[in-house]
Backbone of each chain as nested JSON, in Angstrom:
{
  "chains": [
    {"id": "A", "residues": [
      {"number": 1, "name": "MET", "atoms": {"N": [49.114, 26.161, -18.073], "CA": [50.173, 26.678, -19.143], "C": [50.945, 28.005, -18.969]}},
      {"number": 2, "name": "ALA", "atoms": {"N": [50.211, 28.976, -18.284], "CA": [50.664, 30.32, -18.083], "C": [51.749, 30.107, -16.935]}},
      {"number": 3, "name": "SER", "atoms": {"N": [51.31, 29.413, -15.887], "CA": [52.107, 29.281, -14.815], "C": [53.249, 28.787, -15.085]}},
      {"number": 4, "name": "GLY", "atoms": {"N": [53.429, 27.777, -15.82], "CA": [54.524, 27.065, -16.237], "C": [55.509, 27.784, -16.996]}},
      {"number": 5, "name": "ILE", "atoms": {"N": [55.174, 28.707, -17.899], "CA": [55.811, 29.617, -18.704], "C": [56.667, 30.651, -17.672]}},
      {"number": 6, "name": "TYR", "atoms": {"N": [55.817, 31.12, -16.787], "CA": [56.29, 32.059, -15.635], "C": [57.498, 31.336, -15.029]}},
      {"number": 7, "name": "ALA", "atoms": {"N": [57.139, 30.28, -14.681], "CA": [58.183, 29.568, -13.696], "C": [59.35, 29.174, -14.535]}},
      {"number": 8, "name": "LEU", "atoms": {"N": [59.176, 28.918, -15.945], "CA": [60.327, 28.541, -16.657], "C": [61.272, 29.686, -17.096]}},
      {"number": 9, "name": "CYS", "atoms": {"N": [60.429, 30.964, -17.014], "CA": [61.331, 32.171, -17.451], "C": [62.145, 32.414, -16.115]}},
      {"number": 10, "name": "ALA", "atoms": {"N": [61.505, 32.294, -15.037], "CA": [62.416, 32.548, -13.627], "C": [63.565, 31.6, -13.588]}},
      {"number": 11, "name": "LEU", "atoms": {"N": [63.179, 30.287, -13.95], "CA": [64.239, 29.289, -13.694], "C": [65.587, 29.499, -14.735]}},
      {"number": 12, "name": "THR", "atoms": {"N": [65.064, 29.854, -15.959], "CA": [66.082, 30.0, -17.019], "C": [67.028, 31.4, -16.682]}},
      {"number": 13, "name": "ALA", "atoms": {"N": [66.287, 32.294, -16.079], "CA": [67.088, 33.353, -15.726], "C": [68.041, 33.196, -14.639]}},
      {"number": 14, "name": "VAL", "atoms": {"N": [67.528, 32.545, -13.622], "CA": [68.467, 32.065, -12.387], "C": [69.601, 31.273, -13.017]}},
      {"number": 15, "name": "LEU", "atoms": {"N": [69.366, 30.378, -14.009], "CA": [70.395, 29.507, -14.565], "C": [71.38, 30.229, -15.178]}},
      {"number": 16, "name": "CYS", "atoms": {"N": [70.836, 31.44, -16.109], "CA": [71.791, 32.173, -16.897], "C": [72.728, 32.977, -15.828]}},
      {"number": 17, "name": "ALA", "atoms": {"N": [72.226, 33.427, -14.698], "CA": [72.878, 34.06, -13.896], "C": [73.922, 33.38, -13.231]}},
      {"number": 18, "name": "VAL", "atoms": {"N": [73.638, 32.167, -12.721], "CA": [74.464, 31.282, -12.153], "C": [75.775, 30.967, -13.06]}},
      {"number": 19, "name": "LEU", "atoms": {"N": [75.295, 30.523, -14.326], "CA": [76.418, 30.13, -15.252], "C": [77.335, 31.221, -15.824]}},
      {"number": 20, "name": "LEU", "atoms": {"N": [76.749, 32.459, -15.661], "CA": [77.578, 33.662, -16.188], "C": [78.426, 34.062, -15.057]}},
      {"number": 21, "name": "LEU", "atoms": {"N": [77.92, 33.982, -13.891], "CA": [78.824, 34.265, -12.609], "C": [79.84, 33.11, -12.511]}},
      {"number": 22, "name": "HIS", "atoms": {"N": [79.495, 32.003, -12.843], "CA": [80.514, 30.83, -12.425], "C": [81.57, 31.183, -13.674]}},
      {"number": 23, "name": "ALA", "atoms": {"N": [81.165, 31.345, -14.924], "CA": [82.121, 31.709, -15.902], "C": [83.204, 32.719, -15.618]}},
      {"number": 24, "name": "TYR", "atoms": {"N": [82.364, 33.89, -14.993], "CA": [83.583, 34.997, -14.625], "C": [84.457, 34.532, -13.527]}},
      {"number": 25, "name": "ALA", "atoms": {"N": [83.975, 33.846, -12.557], "CA": [84.745, 33.309, -11.335], "C": [85.923, 32.446, -11.993]}},
      {"number": 26, "name": "ARG", "atoms": {"N": [85.63, 31.616, -13.154], "CA": [86.776, 30.855, -13.683], "C": [87.871, 31.72, -14.541]}},
      {"number": 27, "name": "GLY", "atoms": {"N": [87.253, 32.572, -15.349], "CA": [87.915, 33.111, -16.404], "C": [88.311, 34.686, -16.075]}},
      {"number": 28, "name": "GLY", "atoms": {"N": [87.564, 35.426, -15.211], "CA": [87.866, 36.675, -14.849], "C": [87.596, 37.74, -16.003]}},
      {"number": 29, "name": "TYR", "atoms": {"N": [86.795, 37.303, -17.038], "CA": [86.463, 38.22, -18.066], "C": [85.193, 39.046, -17.564]}},
      {"number": 30, "name": "ARG", "atoms": {"N": [85.362, 40.37, -17.387], "CA": [84.469, 41.26, -16.778], "C": [83.257, 41.358, -17.381]}},
      {"number": 31, "name": "LEU", "atoms": {"N": [83.025, 41.274, -18.705], "CA": [81.723, 41.26, -19.443], "C": [80.808, 40.285, -18.853]}},
      {"number": 32, "name": "LEU", "atoms": {"N": [81.469, 39.156, -18.538], "CA": [80.709, 37.946, -17.832], "C": [80.05, 38.45, -16.461]}},
      {"number": 33, "name": "LEU", "atoms": {"N": [80.925, 39.196, -15.702], "CA": [80.46, 39.755, -14.472], "C": [79.148, 40.486, -14.728]}},
      {"number": 34, "name": "TRP", "atoms": {"N": [79.331, 41.571, -15.598], "CA": [78.264, 42.502, -15.793], "C": [76.948, 41.874, -16.339]}},
      {"number": 35, "name": "SER", "atoms": {"N": [77.163, 40.894, -17.482], "CA": [76.006, 40.073, -17.862], "C": [75.426, 39.239, -16.628]}},
      {"number": 36, "name": "GLY", "atoms": {"N": [76.265, 38.739, -15.901], "CA": [75.82, 37.89, -14.704], "C": [74.971, 38.609, -13.775]}},
      {"number": 37, "name": "LEU", "atoms": {"N": [75.411, 39.805, -13.369], "CA": [74.686, 40.8, -12.578], "C": [73.45, 41.246, -13.102]}},
      {"number": 38, "name": "CYS", "atoms": {"N": [73.469, 41.498, -14.467], "CA": [72.156, 42.012, -15.334], "C": [71.166, 40.634, -15.028]}},
      {"number": 39, "name": "PHE", "atoms": {"N": [71.663, 39.545, -15.193], "CA": [70.707, 38.31, -15.142], "C": [70.322, 38.121, -13.719]}},
      {"number": 40, "name": "VAL", "atoms": {"N": [71.144, 38.437, -12.554], "CA": [70.393, 38.394, -11.25], "C": [69.254, 39.327, -11.14]}},
      {"number": 41, "name": "GLY", "atoms": {"N": [69.278, 40.514, -11.634], "CA": [68.095, 41.304, -11.576], "C": [67.199, 40.906, -12.546]}},
      {"number": 42, "name": "LEU", "atoms": {"N": [67.333, 40.136, -13.645], "CA": [66.25, 39.75, -14.416], "C": [65.564, 38.379, -13.891]}},
      {"number": 43, "name": "ALA", "atoms": {"N": [66.52, 37.648, -13.07], "CA": [65.955, 36.704, -12.453], "C": [65.137, 37.169, -11.334]}},
      {"number": 44, "name": "ILE", "atoms": {"N": [65.292, 38.186, -10.543], "CA": [64.429, 38.953, -9.497], "C": [63.302, 39.19, -10.245]}},
      {"number": 45, "name": "ASN", "atoms": {"N": [63.294, 39.899, -11.381], "CA": [62.241, 40.299, -12.223], "C": [61.157, 39.244, -12.336]}},
      {"number": 46, "name": "ASN", "atoms": {"N": [61.682, 38.15, -12.812], "CA": [60.778, 37.009, -13.288], "C": [60.371, 36.256, -12.077]}},
      {"number": 47, "name": "LEU", "atoms": {"N": [61.15, 36.229, -10.868], "CA": [60.624, 35.794, -9.681], "C": [59.431, 36.553, -9.194]}},
      {"number": 48, "name": "LEU", "atoms": {"N": [59.541, 38.006, -9.252], "CA": [58.52, 38.958, -8.96], "C": [57.284, 38.564, -9.996]}},
      {"number": 49, "name": "LEU", "atoms": {"N": [57.675, 38.258, -11.159], "CA": [56.571, 37.983, -12.053], "C": [55.679, 36.71, -11.507]}},
      {"number": 50, "name": "VAL", "atoms": {"N": [56.313, 35.565, -11.02], "CA": [55.672, 34.509, -10.469], "C": [54.914, 34.969, -9.364]}},
      {"number": 51, "name": "LEU", "atoms": {"N": [55.321, 35.797, -8.364], "CA": [54.579, 36.083, -7.263], "C": [53.486, 36.926, -7.748]}},
      {"number": 52, "name": "ASP", "atoms": {"N": [53.671, 37.787, -8.725], "CA": [52.509, 38.916, -9.222], "C": [51.362, 38.036, -9.651]}},
      {"number": 53, "name": "LYS", "atoms": {"N": [51.901, 36.959, -10.564], "CA": [50.612, 36.488, -11.301], "C": [50.087, 35.311, -10.658]}},
      {"number": 54, "name": "LEU", "atoms": {"N": [50.952, 34.635, -9.91], "CA": [50.516, 33.4, -9.227], "C": [50.129, 33.27, -7.811]}},
      {"number": 55, "name": "VAL", "atoms": {"N": [51.053, 34.178, -6.897], "CA": [50.715, 34.188, -5.53], "C": [49.922, 35.319, -5.11]}},
      {"number": 56, "name": "PHE", "atoms": {"N": [50.207, 36.335, -5.581], "CA": [49.302, 37.581, -5.269], "C": [48.63, 38.175, -6.462]}},
      {"number": 57, "name": "PRO", "atoms": {"N": [47.774, 37.344, -7.081], "CA": [47.043, 37.777, -8.101], "C": [46.193, 39.182, -8.069]}},
      {"number": 58, "name": "ASP", "atoms": {"N": [45.845, 39.441, -6.716], "CA": [45.092, 40.578, -6.512], "C": [45.788, 41.875, -6.545]}},
      {"number": 59, "name": "GLN", "atoms": {"N": [47.207, 41.692, -6.434], "CA": [48.006, 42.971, -6.279], "C": [48.766, 43.186, -7.652]}},
      {"number": 60, "name": "ASP", "atoms": {"N": [48.887, 44.329, -7.927], "CA": [49.72, 44.797, -9.178], "C": [51.295, 45.287, -8.837]}},
      {"number": 61, "name": "LEU", "atoms": {"N": [52.223, 44.309, -9.262], "CA": [53.6, 44.396, -8.899], "C": [54.214, 44.865, -10.213]}},
      {"number": 62, "name": "SER", "atoms": {"N": [53.398, 45.285, -11.332], "CA": [54.164, 45.448, -12.511], "C": [55.03, 46.518, -12.552]}},
      {"number": 63, "name": "VAL", "atoms": {"N": [54.965, 47.621, -11.867], "CA": [55.873, 48.836, -11.726], "C": [57.086, 48.296, -11.039]}},
      {"number": 64, "name": "LEU", "atoms": {"N": [57.082, 47.595, -9.942], "CA": [58.087, 46.992, -9.247], "C": [58.971, 46.052, -10.067]}},
      {"number": 65, "name": "ARG", "atoms": {"N": [58.264, 45.14, -10.928], "CA": [58.813, 44.273, -11.636], "C": [59.832, 44.962, -12.852]}},
      {"number": 66, "name": "SER", "atoms": {"N": [59.085, 45.997, -13.428], "CA": [59.744, 46.562, -14.53], "C": [61.026, 47.586, -13.987]}},
      {"number": 67, "name": "GLY", "atoms": {"N": [60.727, 48.042, -12.766], "CA": [61.803, 48.791, -12.14], "C": [63.025, 48.035, -12.026]}},
      {"number": 68, "name": "VAL", "atoms": {"N": [62.976, 46.721, -11.369], "CA": [63.924, 45.752, -11.281], "C": [64.681, 45.513, -12.444]}},
      {"number": 69, "name": "ALA", "atoms": {"N": [63.798, 45.129, -13.445], "CA": [64.456, 44.927, -14.893], "C": [65.193, 46.077, -15.51]}},
      {"number": 70, "name": "LEU", "atoms": {"N": [64.679, 47.294, -15.249], "CA": [65.441, 48.381, -15.829], "C": [66.783, 48.667, -15.131]}},
      {"number": 71, "name": "VAL", "atoms": {"N": [66.932, 48.443, -13.778], "CA": [68.098, 48.38, -13.075], "C": [69.027, 47.391, -13.653]}},
      {"number": 72, "name": "ALA", "atoms": {"N": [68.482, 46.397, -13.903], "CA": [69.364, 45.16, -14.286], "C": [69.928, 45.707, -15.589]}},
      {"number": 73, "name": "MET", "atoms": {"N": [69.197, 46.179, -16.412], "CA": [69.663, 46.389, -17.867], "C": [70.578, 47.535, -17.724]}},
      {"number": 74, "name": "LEU", "atoms": {"N": [70.438, 48.557, -16.834], "CA": [71.393, 49.65, -16.721], "C": [72.675, 49.164, -16.284]}},
      {"number": 75, "name": "VAL", "atoms": {"N": [72.647, 48.172, -15.438], "CA": [73.878, 47.558, -14.956], "C": [74.659, 46.853, -16.118]}},
      {"number": 76, "name": "LEU", "atoms": {"N": [73.96, 46.244, -16.838], "CA": [74.803, 45.648, -18.154], "C": [75.239, 46.886, -18.943]}},
      {"number": 77, "name": "LEU", "atoms": {"N": [74.488, 47.903, -19.182], "CA": [74.766, 48.983, -20.015], "C": [76.129, 49.674, -19.63]}},
      {"number": 78, "name": "TYR", "atoms": {"N": [76.26, 49.742, -18.212], "CA": [77.35, 50.341, -17.479], "C": [78.578, 49.553, -17.998]}},
      {"number": 79, "name": "GLY", "atoms": {"N": [78.459, 48.258, -17.816], "CA": [79.547, 47.441, -18.034], "C": [79.974, 47.538, -19.481]}},
      {"number": 80, "name": "LEU", "atoms": {"N": [78.92, 47.501, -20.39], "CA": [79.288, 47.473, -21.823], "C": [80.003, 48.915, -22.144]}},
      {"number": 81, "name": "ILE", "atoms": {"N": [79.492, 49.852, -21.514], "CA": [79.967, 51.211, -22.038], "C": [81.397, 51.731, -21.467]}},
      {"number": 82, "name": "LEU", "atoms": {"N": [81.305, 51.352, -20.015], "CA": [82.561, 51.737, -19.266], "C": [83.42, 50.67, -19.014]}},
      {"number": 83, "name": "ASP", "atoms": {"N": [83.15, 49.455, -19.112], "CA": [84.102, 48.641, -18.596], "C": [84.377, 47.386, -19.757]}},
      {"number": 84, "name": "SER", "atoms": {"N": [84.089, 47.663, -20.944], "CA": [84.081, 46.372, -21.701], "C": [85.373, 46.304, -22.646]}},
      {"number": 85, "name": "GLU", "atoms": {"N": [86.251, 47.214, -22.564], "CA": [87.468, 47.126, -23.523], "C": [88.556, 46.363, -22.737]}}
    ]},
    {"id": "B", "residues": [
      {"number": 1, "name": "MET", "atoms": {"N": [53.132, 54.604, -16.022], "CA": [54.367, 54.498, -15.619], "C": [55.012, 53.18, -16.154]}},
      {"number": 2, "name": "ASN", "atoms": {"N": [54.301, 51.99, -16.002], "CA": [54.948, 50.772, -16.514], "C": [55.304, 50.728, -17.752]}},
      {"number": 3, "name": "THR", "atoms": {"N": [54.46, 51.654, -18.825], "CA": [54.701, 51.826, -20.117], "C": [55.986, 52.368, -20.353]}},
      {"number": 4, "name": "LEU", "atoms": {"N": [56.316, 53.574, -19.568], "CA": [57.488, 54.22, -19.641], "C": [58.552, 53.38, -19.261]}},
      {"number": 5, "name": "LEU", "atoms": {"N": [58.588, 52.738, -18.23], "CA": [59.551, 51.584, -17.793], "C": [59.922, 50.476, -18.908]}},
      {"number": 6, "name": "MET", "atoms": {"N": [58.798, 50.054, -19.467], "CA": [58.839, 49.105, -20.385], "C": [59.742, 49.588, -21.707]}},
      {"number": 7, "name": "GLY", "atoms": {"N": [59.478, 50.98, -22.157], "CA": [60.145, 51.724, -23.23], "C": [61.522, 51.759, -22.799]}},
      {"number": 8, "name": "ALA", "atoms": {"N": [62.004, 52.181, -21.727], "CA": [63.273, 52.359, -21.323], "C": [64.114, 50.983, -21.219]}},
      {"number": 9, "name": "ILE", "atoms": {"N": [63.437, 49.868, -20.881], "CA": [63.944, 48.572, -20.778], "C": [64.266, 48.1, -22.219]}},
      {"number": 10, "name": "ALA", "atoms": {"N": [63.109, 48.426, -23.136], "CA": [63.313, 47.95, -24.467], "C": [64.494, 48.614, -25.286]}},
      {"number": 11, "name": "MET", "atoms": {"N": [64.617, 49.942, -24.883], "CA": [65.896, 50.755, -25.397], "C": [67.066, 50.195, -24.808]}},
      {"number": 12, "name": "ALA", "atoms": {"N": [67.198, 50.052, -23.643], "CA": [68.452, 49.388, -23.017], "C": [68.796, 48.005, -23.766]}},
      {"number": 13, "name": "SER", "atoms": {"N": [67.78, 47.248, -23.844], "CA": [67.967, 45.893, -24.557], "C": [68.61, 46.029, -25.786]}},
      {"number": 14, "name": "LEU", "atoms": {"N": [67.933, 47.039, -26.629], "CA": [68.293, 47.364, -28.087], "C": [69.766, 47.759, -28.039]}},
      {"number": 15, "name": "VAL", "atoms": {"N": [70.122, 48.532, -27.172], "CA": [71.495, 49.058, -27.11], "C": [72.369, 48.112, -26.89]}},
      {"number": 16, "name": "ALA", "atoms": {"N": [72.04, 47.188, -25.836], "CA": [73.005, 46.086, -25.38], "C": [73.197, 45.072, -26.613]}},
      {"number": 17, "name": "SER", "atoms": {"N": [72.174, 45.107, -27.34], "CA": [72.121, 44.114, -28.493], "C": [73.066, 44.679, -29.473]}},
      {"number": 18, "name": "MET", "atoms": {"N": [73.046, 45.958, -29.564], "CA": [73.927, 46.574, -30.763], "C": [75.494, 46.338, -30.231]}},
      {"number": 19, "name": "PHE", "atoms": {"N": [75.77, 46.565, -28.937], "CA": [77.009, 46.292, -28.356], "C": [77.513, 44.961, -28.722]}},
      {"number": 20, "name": "PHE", "atoms": {"N": [76.648, 43.929, -28.409], "CA": [76.911, 42.688, -28.678], "C": [77.166, 42.243, -30.133]}},
      {"number": 21, "name": "LEU", "atoms": {"N": [76.532, 43.005, -31.008], "CA": [76.6, 42.77, -32.47], "C": [78.062, 43.286, -32.817]}},
      {"number": 22, "name": "ARG", "atoms": {"N": [78.487, 44.353, -32.255], "CA": [79.765, 44.885, -32.575], "C": [80.967, 44.106, -31.98]}},
      {"number": 23, "name": "PHE", "atoms": {"N": [80.624, 43.553, -30.854], "CA": [81.685, 42.549, -30.432], "C": [81.893, 41.285, -31.275]}},
      {"number": 24, "name": "TRP", "atoms": {"N": [80.732, 40.846, -31.796], "CA": [80.646, 39.774, -32.686], "C": [81.524, 39.908, -33.949]}},
      {"number": 25, "name": "ARG", "atoms": {"N": [81.114, 41.265, -34.5], "CA": [81.909, 41.655, -35.818], "C": [83.256, 41.709, -35.528]}},
      {"number": 26, "name": "ARG", "atoms": {"N": [83.656, 42.197, -34.524], "CA": [85.096, 42.631, -34.007], "C": [85.929, 41.201, -33.771]}},
      {"number": 27, "name": "THR", "atoms": {"N": [85.216, 40.362, -33.23], "CA": [86.083, 38.995, -32.809], "C": [85.536, 37.807, -33.703]}},
      {"number": 28, "name": "GLY", "atoms": {"N": [84.422, 37.834, -34.173], "CA": [83.838, 36.616, -34.994], "C": [83.282, 35.638, -33.982]}},
      {"number": 29, "name": "ASP", "atoms": {"N": [83.253, 35.784, -32.728], "CA": [82.8, 34.744, -31.619], "C": [81.333, 34.836, -31.788]}},
      {"number": 30, "name": "ARG", "atoms": {"N": [80.607, 33.339, -31.958], "CA": [79.147, 33.308, -32.02], "C": [78.583, 33.603, -30.698]}},
      {"number": 31, "name": "PHE", "atoms": {"N": [79.482, 33.538, -29.767], "CA": [78.773, 33.608, -28.067], "C": [78.189, 35.11, -28.068]}},
      {"number": 32, "name": "PHE", "atoms": {"N": [78.852, 36.119, -28.78], "CA": [78.164, 37.438, -28.81], "C": [77.076, 37.603, -29.814]}},
      {"number": 33, "name": "LEU", "atoms": {"N": [77.089, 36.858, -30.754], "CA": [75.878, 36.9, -31.816], "C": [74.531, 36.244, -31.034]}},
      {"number": 34, "name": "TRP", "atoms": {"N": [74.806, 35.283, -30.423], "CA": [73.661, 34.756, -29.44], "C": [73.296, 35.888, -28.503]}},
      {"number": 35, "name": "PHE", "atoms": {"N": [74.009, 36.647, -27.776], "CA": [73.684, 37.613, -26.858], "C": [72.876, 38.644, -27.672]}},
      {"number": 36, "name": "ALA", "atoms": {"N": [73.451, 39.115, -28.892], "CA": [72.757, 40.151, -29.545], "C": [71.346, 39.798, -30.013]}},
      {"number": 37, "name": "LEU", "atoms": {"N": [71.328, 38.601, -30.596], "CA": [70.003, 38.147, -30.972], "C": [69.121, 37.802, -29.603]}},
      {"number": 38, "name": "ALA", "atoms": {"N": [69.579, 37.486, -28.536], "CA": [68.602, 37.44, -27.325], "C": [68.146, 38.615, -26.739]}},
      {"number": 39, "name": "PHE", "atoms": {"N": [69.043, 39.79, -26.747], "CA": [68.577, 41.163, -26.382], "C": [67.903, 41.728, -27.266]}},
      {"number": 40, "name": "LEU", "atoms": {"N": [67.871, 41.475, -28.75], "CA": [67.133, 41.952, -29.756], "C": [65.634, 41.484, -29.453]}},
      {"number": 41, "name": "ILE", "atoms": {"N": [65.447, 40.087, -29.185], "CA": [64.227, 39.512, -29.098], "C": [63.587, 40.056, -27.925]}},
      {"number": 42, "name": "ASP", "atoms": {"N": [64.456, 40.276, -26.814], "CA": [63.878, 40.863, -25.42], "C": [63.438, 42.245, -25.854]}},
      {"number": 43, "name": "ALA", "atoms": {"N": [64.046, 42.837, -26.339], "CA": [63.689, 44.401, -26.74], "C": [62.166, 44.508, -27.562]}},
      {"number": 44, "name": "LEU", "atoms": {"N": [62.189, 43.606, -28.413], "CA": [61.0, 43.503, -29.29], "C": [59.773, 43.014, -28.273]}},
      {"number": 45, "name": "ASP", "atoms": {"N": [60.15, 41.992, -27.425], "CA": [58.974, 41.463, -26.424], "C": [58.583, 42.625, -25.703]}},
      {"number": 46, "name": "ARG", "atoms": {"N": [59.476, 43.531, -25.077], "CA": [59.097, 44.402, -24.308], "C": [58.391, 45.537, -24.751]}},
      {"number": 47, "name": "VAL", "atoms": {"N": [58.435, 45.756, -26.098], "CA": [57.7, 46.729, -26.952], "C": [56.395, 46.415, -26.978]}},
      {"number": 48, "name": "PHE", "atoms": {"N": [56.232, 45.07, -27.392], "CA": [54.858, 44.438, -27.449], "C": [54.126, 44.373, -26.075]}},
      {"number": 49, "name": "LEU", "atoms": {"N": [54.837, 44.076, -25.095], "CA": [54.212, 44.04, -23.703], "C": [53.87, 45.424, -23.26]}},
      {"number": 50, "name": "GLY", "atoms": {"N": [54.692, 46.444, -23.683], "CA": [54.509, 47.914, -23.313], "C": [53.085, 48.374, -24.088]}},
      {"number": 51, "name": "LEU", "atoms": {"N": [53.088, 48.028, -25.332], "CA": [52.025, 48.469, -26.212], "C": [50.651, 47.738, -26.045]}},
      {"number": 52, "name": "HIS", "atoms": {"N": [50.654, 46.469, -25.778], "CA": [49.567, 45.672, -25.588], "C": [49.76, 44.789, -24.569]}},
      {"number": 53, "name": "PRO", "atoms": {"N": [49.37, 45.445, -23.296], "CA": [49.551, 44.473, -21.915], "C": [48.624, 43.366, -22.291]}},
      {"number": 54, "name": "PRO", "atoms": {"N": [49.383, 41.891, -22.306], "CA": [48.445, 40.997, -22.66], "C": [47.426, 40.493, -21.62]}},
      {"number": 55, "name": "SER", "atoms": {"N": [46.305, 39.921, -22.112], "CA": [45.342, 39.2, -21.414], "C": [45.923, 37.847, -20.773]}},
      {"number": 56, "name": "GLU", "atoms": {"N": [45.307, 37.318, -19.835], "CA": [45.682, 35.981, -19.318], "C": [45.855, 34.929, -20.411]}},
      {"number": 57, "name": "GLU", "atoms": {"N": [44.973, 35.027, -21.375], "CA": [45.033, 33.811, -22.654], "C": [46.289, 34.229, -23.329]}},
      {"number": 58, "name": "GLN", "atoms": {"N": [46.668, 35.523, -23.652], "CA": [47.813, 35.934, -24.481], "C": [49.138, 35.754, -23.854]}},
      {"number": 59, "name": "SER", "atoms": {"N": [49.083, 35.849, -22.374], "CA": [50.544, 36.181, -21.863], "C": [51.348, 34.997, -22.015]}},
      {"number": 60, "name": "PRO", "atoms": {"N": [50.946, 33.691, -21.986], "CA": [52.102, 32.666, -22.278], "C": [52.803, 32.803, -23.701]}},
      {"number": 61, "name": "LEU", "atoms": {"N": [52.112, 33.588, -24.677], "CA": [52.782, 33.707, -25.991], "C": [54.018, 34.819, -25.66]}},
      {"number": 62, "name": "PHE", "atoms": {"N": [53.618, 35.935, -24.903], "CA": [54.532, 36.986, -24.718], "C": [55.768, 36.523, -23.886]}},
      {"number": 63, "name": "TYR", "atoms": {"N": [55.236, 35.727, -22.717], "CA": [56.457, 35.364, -21.888], "C": [57.126, 34.193, -22.381]}},
      {"number": 64, "name": "GLY", "atoms": {"N": [56.595, 33.465, -23.33], "CA": [57.301, 32.399, -24.163], "C": [58.513, 33.011, -24.96]}},
      {"number": 65, "name": "VAL", "atoms": {"N": [58.207, 34.233, -25.614], "CA": [59.202, 34.865, -26.497], "C": [60.419, 35.174, -25.31]}},
      {"number": 66, "name": "ARG", "atoms": {"N": [60.01, 35.552, -24.251], "CA": [61.293, 35.893, -23.205], "C": [61.948, 34.628, -22.821]}},
      {"number": 67, "name": "LEU", "atoms": {"N": [61.223, 33.482, -22.773], "CA": [61.671, 32.228, -22.573], "C": [62.86, 31.896, -23.618]}},
      {"number": 68, "name": "LEU", "atoms": {"N": [62.349, 32.148, -24.946], "CA": [63.243, 32.036, -25.975], "C": [64.427, 32.778, -25.918]}},
      {"number": 69, "name": "SER", "atoms": {"N": [64.277, 33.923, -25.648], "CA": [65.441, 34.997, -25.311], "C": [66.477, 34.417, -24.271]}},
      {"number": 70, "name": "PHE", "atoms": {"N": [65.931, 34.056, -23.153], "CA": [66.815, 33.542, -21.944], "C": [67.47, 32.095, -22.606]}},
      {"number": 71, "name": "GLY", "atoms": {"N": [66.567, 31.379, -23.322], "CA": [67.262, 30.155, -23.935], "C": [68.438, 30.302, -24.752]}},
      {"number": 72, "name": "LEU", "atoms": {"N": [68.25, 31.45, -25.581], "CA": [69.572, 31.706, -26.492], "C": [70.707, 32.076, -25.738]}},
      {"number": 73, "name": "ILE", "atoms": {"N": [70.553, 32.767, -24.448], "CA": [71.647, 33.086, -23.692], "C": [72.314, 31.658, -23.257]}},
      {"number": 74, "name": "LEU", "atoms": {"N": [71.426, 30.798, -22.61], "CA": [71.989, 29.505, -22.245], "C": [72.721, 28.703, -23.323]}},
      {"number": 75, "name": "VAL", "atoms": {"N": [72.195, 28.864, -24.66], "CA": [72.848, 28.294, -25.942], "C": [74.252, 28.99, -25.984]}},
      {"number": 76, "name": "ALA", "atoms": {"N": [74.265, 30.286, -25.784], "CA": [75.556, 30.975, -25.896], "C": [76.617, 30.326, -24.949]}},
      {"number": 77, "name": "ILE", "atoms": {"N": [76.1, 30.187, -23.689], "CA": [77.236, 29.743, -22.644], "C": [77.604, 28.32, -22.691]}},
      {"number": 78, "name": "VAL", "atoms": {"N": [76.756, 27.53, -22.977], "CA": [76.827, 26.03, -23.272], "C": [77.737, 25.741, -24.355]}},
      {"number": 79, "name": "SER", "atoms": {"N": [77.427, 26.351, -25.441], "CA": [78.233, 26.111, -26.689], "C": [79.745, 26.778, -26.533]}},
      {"number": 80, "name": "LYS", "atoms": {"N": [79.673, 27.759, -25.813], "CA": [81.164, 28.291, -25.527], "C": [81.986, 27.406, -24.647]}},
      {"number": 81, "name": "ASN", "atoms": {"N": [81.321, 26.883, -23.656], "CA": [81.873, 25.774, -22.832], "C": [82.463, 24.617, -23.662]}},
      {"number": 82, "name": "LEU", "atoms": {"N": [81.492, 24.104, -24.434], "CA": [81.817, 22.988, -25.298], "C": [82.934, 23.124, -26.162]}},
      {"number": 83, "name": "ARG", "atoms": {"N": [82.875, 24.204, -26.762], "CA": [84.142, 24.772, -27.691], "C": [85.288, 24.704, -26.953]}},
      {"number": 84, "name": "ARG", "atoms": {"N": [85.578, 25.382, -25.665], "CA": [86.54, 25.411, -24.795], "C": [87.098, 24.096, -24.455]}},
      {"number": 85, "name": "ARG", "atoms": {"N": [86.089, 23.228, -24.258], "CA": [86.376, 21.899, -23.848], "C": [87.105, 20.931, -25.072]}},
      {"number": 86, "name": "ASP", "atoms": {"N": [86.479, 21.302, -26.339], "CA": [87.082, 20.622, -27.361], "C": [88.599, 21.111, -27.585]}},
      {"number": 87, "name": "LYS", "atoms": {"N": [88.79, 22.48, -27.285], "CA": [90.187, 22.978, -27.61], "C": [91.204, 22.25, -26.682]}},
      {"number": 88, "name": "SER", "atoms": {"N": [90.93, 22.022, -25.46], "CA": [91.666, 21.699, -24.357], "C": [91.968, 20.024, -24.255]}}
    ]}
  ]
}
């Protein structure tokens, strides 16, 4: 059950990143670029979750995972604050 | 350390949610409303993950909420694409 949820989280995050960046490539609306880059980071965060929980259960990657997610969110905030008008 | 990072992520998600809410109010485009809702749910999920690191039994619930949040982003993108296709 848990492994399926982790894998689905990673899969949906990858799908969001691909769709957002694809939409940016078609329309050139920059908010889509920042959102897409944010989801690239969140996809890495969730892939690390899969590695942490399923592949290397003896190691704690939580700080690395959270650090990646924070960088991803800061990228989105940068876009929202400085490049969204 | 991880709790600190979770708090920062939650705040960033909340601020992003407020921005998307403002865009929705300005444009009336539901795309932004889905995003606002998704990031609000993500912020709440991160707060709970930070406060109560889940046990193995509980973690599907917490990460299921994250899955819901990402699902809303997918709904936003797909519904936007469908509306664009209907117009053309």
